LUMVOFI-130126 format. One record per residue: residue in one letter; x, y, z of N, C-alpha, C, O, CB in turn. Coordinates in nm, 2 decimals. Glycine has a CB too. Layout:
N
{site 'a'; {X; Y; Z}; {X; Y; Z}; {X; Y; Z}; {X; Y; Z}; {X; Y; Z}}
...
//
This chain:
83
{site 'x'; {-7.87; 2.94; 8.98}; {-7.96; 2.84; 9.02}; {-7.98; 2.84; 9.17}; {-7.88; 2.85; 9.25}; {-7.92; 2.70; 8.97}}
{site 'x'; {-8.10; 2.82; 9.21}; {-8.13; 2.82; 9.36}; {-8.15; 2.68; 9.40}; {-8.16; 2.58; 9.32}; {-8.25; 2.90; 9.39}}
{site 'x'; {-8.15; 2.66; 9.53}; {-8.16; 2.53; 9.59}; {-8.29; 2.51; 9.67}; {-8.29; 2.44; 9.77}; {-8.04; 2.50; 9.68}}
{site 'x'; {-8.39; 2.57; 9.62}; {-8.52; 2.56; 9.69}; {-8.56; 2.41; 9.71}; {-8.62; 2.38; 9.81}; {-8.63; 2.63; 9.61}}
{site 'x'; {-8.53; 2.33; 9.61}; {-8.57; 2.19; 9.62}; {-8.50; 2.12; 9.74}; {-8.56; 2.03; 9.81}; {-8.53; 2.11; 9.49}}
{site 'x'; {-8.38; 2.16; 9.77}; {-8.30; 2.10; 9.88}; {-8.37; 2.14; 10.01}; {-8.37; 2.06; 10.11}; {-8.16; 2.14; 9.88}}
{site 'x'; {-8.41; 2.26; 10.02}; {-8.48; 2.31; 10.14}; {-8.61; 2.23; 10.17}; {-8.64; 2.19; 10.28}; {-8.51; 2.46; 10.14}}
{site 'x'; {-8.68; 2.21; 10.06}; {-8.81; 2.13; 10.07}; {-8.78; 1.99; 10.12}; {-8.84; 1.94; 10.22}; {-8.88; 2.13; 9.94}}
{site 'x'; {-8.68; 1.92; 10.06}; {-8.64; 1.79; 10.10}; {-8.60; 1.78; 10.24}; {-8.64; 1.69; 10.32}; {-8.53; 1.73; 10.01}}
{site 'x'; {-8.51; 1.88; 10.28}; {-8.46; 1.88; 10.42}; {-8.58; 1.90; 10.52}; {-8.58; 1.84; 10.63}; {-8.36; 1.99; 10.44}}
{site 'x'; {-8.67; 1.99; 10.49}; {-8.78; 2.02; 10.58}; {-8.87; 1.90; 10.60}; {-8.91; 1.87; 10.71}; {-8.87; 2.14; 10.52}}
{site 'x'; {-8.89; 1.82; 10.49}; {-8.97; 1.70; 10.50}; {-8.90; 1.60; 10.58}; {-8.96; 1.53; 10.66}; {-9.00; 1.64; 10.36}}
{site 'x'; {-8.77; 1.59; 10.57}; {-8.69; 1.49; 10.65}; {-8.69; 1.53; 10.80}; {-8.71; 1.44; 10.88}; {-8.55; 1.49; 10.60}}
{site 'x'; {-8.66; 1.65; 10.83}; {-8.64; 1.69; 10.97}; {-8.78; 1.69; 11.04}; {-8.78; 1.68; 11.17}; {-8.58; 1.82; 10.99}}
{site 'x'; {-8.89; 1.70; 10.97}; {-9.02; 1.70; 11.03}; {-9.08; 1.56; 11.02}; {-9.20; 1.54; 11.07}; {-9.11; 1.80; 10.97}}
{site 'x'; {-9.01; 1.47; 10.97}; {-9.06; 1.33; 10.95}; {-9.19; 1.33; 10.87}; {-9.28; 1.25; 10.90}; {-9.09; 1.27; 11.09}}
{site 'x'; {-9.19; 1.41; 10.76}; {-9.31; 1.42; 10.68}; {-9.29; 1.38; 10.54}; {-9.36; 1.42; 10.44}; {-9.37; 1.56; 10.68}}
{site 'x'; {-9.19; 1.29; 10.51}; {-9.15; 1.25; 10.38}; {-9.27; 1.19; 10.30}; {-9.27; 1.20; 10.17}; {-9.05; 1.15; 10.38}}
{site 'x'; {-9.37; 1.14; 10.36}; {-9.49; 1.08; 10.30}; {-9.60; 1.18; 10.27}; {-9.70; 1.15; 10.21}; {-9.54; 0.97; 10.38}}
{site 'x'; {-9.58; 1.31; 10.30}; {-9.68; 1.41; 10.28}; {-9.67; 1.47; 10.14}; {-9.56; 1.46; 10.08}; {-9.66; 1.53; 10.38}}
{site 'x'; {-9.78; 1.51; 10.09}; {-9.78; 1.58; 9.96}; {-9.73; 1.72; 9.97}; {-9.75; 1.79; 10.07}; {-9.92; 1.58; 9.90}}
{site 'x'; {-9.65; 1.76; 9.87}; {-9.59; 1.89; 9.87}; {-9.66; 1.97; 9.75}; {-9.66; 1.93; 9.64}; {-9.44; 1.89; 9.85}}
{site 'x'; {-9.70; 2.09; 9.79}; {-9.76; 2.19; 9.69}; {-9.68; 2.31; 9.70}; {-9.65; 2.37; 9.80}; {-9.91; 2.22; 9.72}}
{site 'x'; {-9.63; 2.36; 9.58}; {-9.55; 2.48; 9.57}; {-9.61; 2.58; 9.47}; {-9.69; 2.54; 9.39}; {-9.40; 2.44; 9.53}}
{site 'x'; {-9.56; 2.70; 9.49}; {-9.60; 2.81; 9.40}; {-9.48; 2.88; 9.35}; {-9.38; 2.90; 9.42}; {-9.70; 2.91; 9.48}}
{site 'x'; {-9.48; 2.92; 9.22}; {-9.37; 2.98; 9.16}; {-9.40; 3.08; 9.06}; {-9.52; 3.09; 9.01}; {-9.27; 2.88; 9.11}}
{site 'x'; {-9.30; 3.16; 9.02}; {-9.32; 3.26; 8.92}; {-9.20; 3.28; 8.83}; {-9.21; 3.34; 8.72}; {-9.36; 3.39; 8.98}}
{site 'x'; {-9.09; 3.22; 8.86}; {-8.97; 3.24; 8.79}; {-8.89; 3.12; 8.76}; {-8.91; 3.02; 8.83}; {-8.88; 3.34; 8.85}}
{site 'x'; {-8.79; 3.13; 8.67}; {-8.71; 3.01; 8.64}; {-8.64; 2.95; 8.76}; {-8.60; 2.84; 8.76}; {-8.61; 3.05; 8.53}}
{site 'x'; {-8.61; 3.04; 8.86}; {-8.55; 2.99; 8.98}; {-8.63; 2.89; 9.06}; {-8.59; 2.83; 9.16}; {-8.51; 3.10; 9.07}}
{site 'x'; {-8.76; 2.87; 9.02}; {-8.85; 2.78; 9.09}; {-8.86; 2.64; 9.03}; {-8.93; 2.56; 9.08}; {-8.99; 2.84; 9.09}}
{site 'x'; {-8.79; 2.62; 8.92}; {-8.80; 2.49; 8.85}; {-8.76; 2.38; 8.94}; {-8.82; 2.28; 8.94}; {-8.71; 2.49; 8.72}}
{site 'x'; {-8.65; 2.39; 9.01}; {-8.60; 2.28; 9.09}; {-8.70; 2.25; 9.20}; {-8.72; 2.13; 9.24}; {-8.47; 2.31; 9.16}}
{site 'x'; {-8.77; 2.35; 9.25}; {-8.88; 2.33; 9.35}; {-8.99; 2.25; 9.29}; {-9.05; 2.16; 9.35}; {-8.92; 2.47; 9.41}}
{site 'x'; {-9.03; 2.29; 9.17}; {-9.14; 2.22; 9.10}; {-9.10; 2.07; 9.08}; {-9.19; 1.98; 9.09}; {-9.16; 2.28; 8.96}}
{site 'x'; {-8.98; 2.04; 9.06}; {-8.94; 1.90; 9.03}; {-8.95; 1.81; 9.16}; {-8.96; 1.68; 9.14}; {-8.79; 1.90; 8.99}}
{site 'x'; {-8.95; 1.86; 9.28}; {-8.97; 1.78; 9.40}; {-9.11; 1.78; 9.45}; {-9.14; 1.71; 9.55}; {-8.87; 1.82; 9.50}}
{site 'x'; {-9.19; 1.86; 9.40}; {-9.33; 1.88; 9.45}; {-9.43; 1.78; 9.38}; {-9.40; 1.74; 9.27}; {-9.38; 2.02; 9.44}}
{site 'x'; {-9.54; 1.76; 9.45}; {-9.64; 1.67; 9.40}; {-9.73; 1.76; 9.31}; {-9.78; 1.71; 9.20}; {-9.72; 1.61; 9.51}}
{site 'x'; {-9.76; 1.88; 9.35}; {-9.84; 1.98; 9.27}; {-9.76; 2.11; 9.27}; {-9.71; 2.15; 9.37}; {-9.98; 1.99; 9.32}}
{site 'x'; {-9.77; 2.17; 9.15}; {-9.69; 2.30; 9.14}; {-9.78; 2.40; 9.06}; {-9.83; 2.37; 8.95}; {-9.55; 2.28; 9.08}}
{site 'x'; {-9.79; 2.52; 9.12}; {-9.88; 2.62; 9.06}; {-9.80; 2.74; 9.02}; {-9.71; 2.78; 9.10}; {-9.99; 2.65; 9.15}}
{site 'x'; {-9.83; 2.80; 8.91}; {-9.77; 2.93; 8.87}; {-9.88; 3.04; 8.89}; {-9.99; 3.02; 8.86}; {-9.72; 2.92; 8.73}}
{site 'x'; {-9.83; 3.15; 8.93}; {-9.92; 3.27; 8.94}; {-9.93; 3.32; 8.79}; {-9.84; 3.30; 8.71}; {-9.87; 3.38; 9.04}}
{site 'x'; {-10.04; 3.39; 8.76}; {-10.06; 3.44; 8.62}; {-9.95; 3.53; 8.57}; {-9.94; 3.55; 8.45}; {-10.19; 3.50; 8.61}}
{site 'x'; {-9.88; 3.60; 8.66}; {-9.77; 3.69; 8.62}; {-9.64; 3.62; 8.61}; {-9.54; 3.68; 8.59}; {-9.76; 3.80; 8.71}}
{site 'x'; {-9.64; 3.48; 8.62}; {-9.51; 3.41; 8.60}; {-9.46; 3.41; 8.46}; {-9.54; 3.44; 8.37}; {-9.53; 3.26; 8.65}}
{site 'x'; {-9.33; 3.38; 8.45}; {-9.28; 3.37; 8.31}; {-9.34; 3.25; 8.24}; {-9.39; 3.16; 8.30}; {-9.13; 3.37; 8.31}}
{site 'x'; {-9.33; 3.25; 8.11}; {-9.39; 3.15; 8.02}; {-9.34; 3.01; 8.05}; {-9.43; 2.92; 8.06}; {-9.36; 3.18; 7.87}}
{site 'x'; {-9.22; 2.99; 8.08}; {-9.16; 2.86; 8.10}; {-9.23; 2.79; 8.23}; {-9.26; 2.68; 8.23}; {-9.01; 2.86; 8.12}}
{site 'x'; {-9.24; 2.88; 8.33}; {-9.30; 2.83; 8.46}; {-9.45; 2.79; 8.43}; {-9.50; 2.69; 8.48}; {-9.29; 2.93; 8.57}}
{site 'x'; {-9.52; 2.88; 8.36}; {-9.66; 2.85; 8.33}; {-9.68; 2.72; 8.26}; {-9.77; 2.64; 8.29}; {-9.72; 2.96; 8.25}}
{site 'x'; {-9.58; 2.69; 8.17}; {-9.59; 2.56; 8.09}; {-9.57; 2.44; 8.18}; {-9.62; 2.33; 8.15}; {-9.49; 2.56; 7.97}}
{site 'x'; {-9.48; 2.45; 8.28}; {-9.45; 2.34; 8.37}; {-9.56; 2.32; 8.48}; {-9.57; 2.21; 8.53}; {-9.32; 2.37; 8.44}}
{site 'x'; {-9.63; 2.42; 8.51}; {-9.72; 2.42; 8.62}; {-9.84; 2.32; 8.61}; {-9.88; 2.29; 8.50}; {-9.78; 2.56; 8.65}}
{site 'x'; {-9.88; 2.27; 8.72}; {-10.00; 2.18; 8.73}; {-10.12; 2.27; 8.68}; {-10.21; 2.22; 8.61}; {-10.02; 2.13; 8.87}}
{site 'x'; {-10.12; 2.39; 8.72}; {-10.22; 2.49; 8.69}; {-10.17; 2.63; 8.71}; {-10.08; 2.65; 8.79}; {-10.35; 2.46; 8.77}}
{site 'x'; {-10.22; 2.72; 8.63}; {-10.19; 2.86; 8.65}; {-10.31; 2.93; 8.73}; {-10.42; 2.91; 8.69}; {-10.17; 2.94; 8.51}}
{site 'x'; {-10.27; 2.99; 8.84}; {-10.37; 3.05; 8.92}; {-10.37; 3.21; 8.90}; {-10.30; 3.25; 8.80}; {-10.35; 3.02; 9.08}}
{site 'x'; {-10.43; 3.28; 8.98}; {-10.44; 3.43; 8.96}; {-10.31; 3.50; 8.98}; {-10.21; 3.44; 9.01}; {-10.54; 3.49; 9.04}}
{site 'x'; {-10.31; 3.63; 8.97}; {-10.20; 3.72; 8.98}; {-10.16; 3.73; 9.13}; {-10.24; 3.73; 9.22}; {-10.23; 3.86; 8.92}}
{site 'x'; {-10.03; 3.74; 9.15}; {-9.98; 3.75; 9.29}; {-10.04; 3.87; 9.36}; {-10.06; 3.87; 9.48}; {-9.83; 3.74; 9.30}}
{site 'x'; {-10.05; 3.98; 9.29}; {-10.11; 4.10; 9.35}; {-10.25; 4.09; 9.39}; {-10.30; 4.17; 9.47}; {-10.09; 4.22; 9.26}}
{site 'x'; {-10.32; 3.99; 9.34}; {-10.46; 3.97; 9.37}; {-10.47; 3.86; 9.48}; {-10.58; 3.80; 9.50}; {-10.54; 3.92; 9.25}}
{site 'x'; {-10.36; 3.83; 9.55}; {-10.36; 3.73; 9.66}; {-10.40; 3.59; 9.61}; {-10.46; 3.52; 9.69}; {-10.45; 3.78; 9.77}}
{site 'x'; {-10.36; 3.56; 9.49}; {-10.39; 3.43; 9.44}; {-10.35; 3.31; 9.52}; {-10.42; 3.21; 9.53}; {-10.33; 3.41; 9.30}}
{site 'x'; {-10.23; 3.32; 9.58}; {-10.18; 3.21; 9.66}; {-10.26; 3.19; 9.79}; {-10.29; 3.08; 9.82}; {-10.03; 3.23; 9.69}}
{site 'x'; {-10.28; 3.30; 9.85}; {-10.37; 3.30; 9.97}; {-10.51; 3.24; 9.94}; {-10.56; 3.16; 10.01}; {-10.38; 3.44; 10.04}}
{site 'x'; {-10.56; 3.29; 9.83}; {-10.70; 3.24; 9.79}; {-10.69; 3.09; 9.76}; {-10.79; 3.02; 9.80}; {-10.74; 3.32; 9.66}}
{site 'x'; {-10.59; 3.05; 9.69}; {-10.58; 2.90; 9.66}; {-10.57; 2.82; 9.79}; {-10.64; 2.72; 9.81}; {-10.45; 2.88; 9.57}}
{site 'x'; {-10.48; 2.86; 9.88}; {-10.46; 2.79; 10.01}; {-10.60; 2.79; 10.09}; {-10.63; 2.68; 10.14}; {-10.35; 2.85; 10.09}}
{site 'x'; {-10.66; 2.90; 10.09}; {-10.79; 2.91; 10.16}; {-10.89; 2.81; 10.10}; {-10.96; 2.74; 10.17}; {-10.85; 3.05; 10.16}}
{site 'x'; {-10.90; 2.81; 9.97}; {-11.00; 2.72; 9.90}; {-10.96; 2.58; 9.92}; {-11.05; 2.49; 9.94}; {-11.00; 2.76; 9.75}}
{site 'x'; {-10.83; 2.54; 9.91}; {-10.79; 2.40; 9.92}; {-10.80; 2.35; 10.06}; {-10.83; 2.23; 10.08}; {-10.65; 2.39; 9.87}}
{site 'x'; {-10.78; 2.43; 10.16}; {-10.78; 2.38; 10.30}; {-10.90; 2.41; 10.37}; {-10.93; 2.35; 10.48}; {-10.66; 2.44; 10.37}}
{site 'x'; {-10.98; 2.50; 10.32}; {-11.10; 2.54; 10.39}; {-11.08; 2.64; 10.51}; {-11.17; 2.67; 10.58}; {-11.17; 2.41; 10.45}}
{site 'x'; {-10.95; 2.68; 10.52}; {-10.92; 2.78; 10.62}; {-10.96; 2.92; 10.57}; {-10.95; 2.95; 10.46}; {-10.77; 2.77; 10.65}}
{site 'x'; {-11.00; 2.99; 10.66}; {-11.04; 3.13; 10.64}; {-10.93; 3.22; 10.68}; {-10.91; 3.24; 10.80}; {-11.18; 3.17; 10.71}}
{site 'x'; {-10.85; 3.27; 10.59}; {-10.73; 3.35; 10.62}; {-10.77; 3.50; 10.61}; {-10.79; 3.55; 10.50}; {-10.61; 3.31; 10.53}}
{site 'x'; {-10.78; 3.57; 10.72}; {-10.82; 3.71; 10.72}; {-10.71; 3.79; 10.78}; {-10.63; 3.75; 10.86}; {-10.95; 3.73; 10.81}}
{site 'x'; {-10.70; 3.91; 10.73}; {-10.61; 4.01; 10.78}; {-10.47; 3.96; 10.79}; {-10.40; 3.97; 10.89}; {-10.65; 4.06; 10.92}}
{site 'x'; {-10.42; 3.90; 10.68}; {-10.29; 3.84; 10.68}; {-10.18; 3.94; 10.64}; {-10.06; 3.91; 10.64}; {-10.28; 3.72; 10.58}}
{site 'x'; {-10.22; 4.06; 10.59}; {-10.13; 4.16; 10.55}; {-10.08; 4.24; 10.67}; {-10.00; 4.33; 10.65}; {-10.18; 4.25; 10.44}}
//
């Protein structure tokens, strides 16, 4: 089991952002704890079945840059040449 949820909580605390919404992305069972502390949680389409069932929504495949596309769409930021 990983402690991704603890890192998220600590980051929010040290940056004084506890009131901010948290959005996470996952693909494996090791991401469940992270999903539990987030406000919205997304699985990429190549994620395992359990993660897809827990997710707020399933987005595209990670090889198709689904996370970058999602962040760009949600924030209005144009992310170019990130590779």
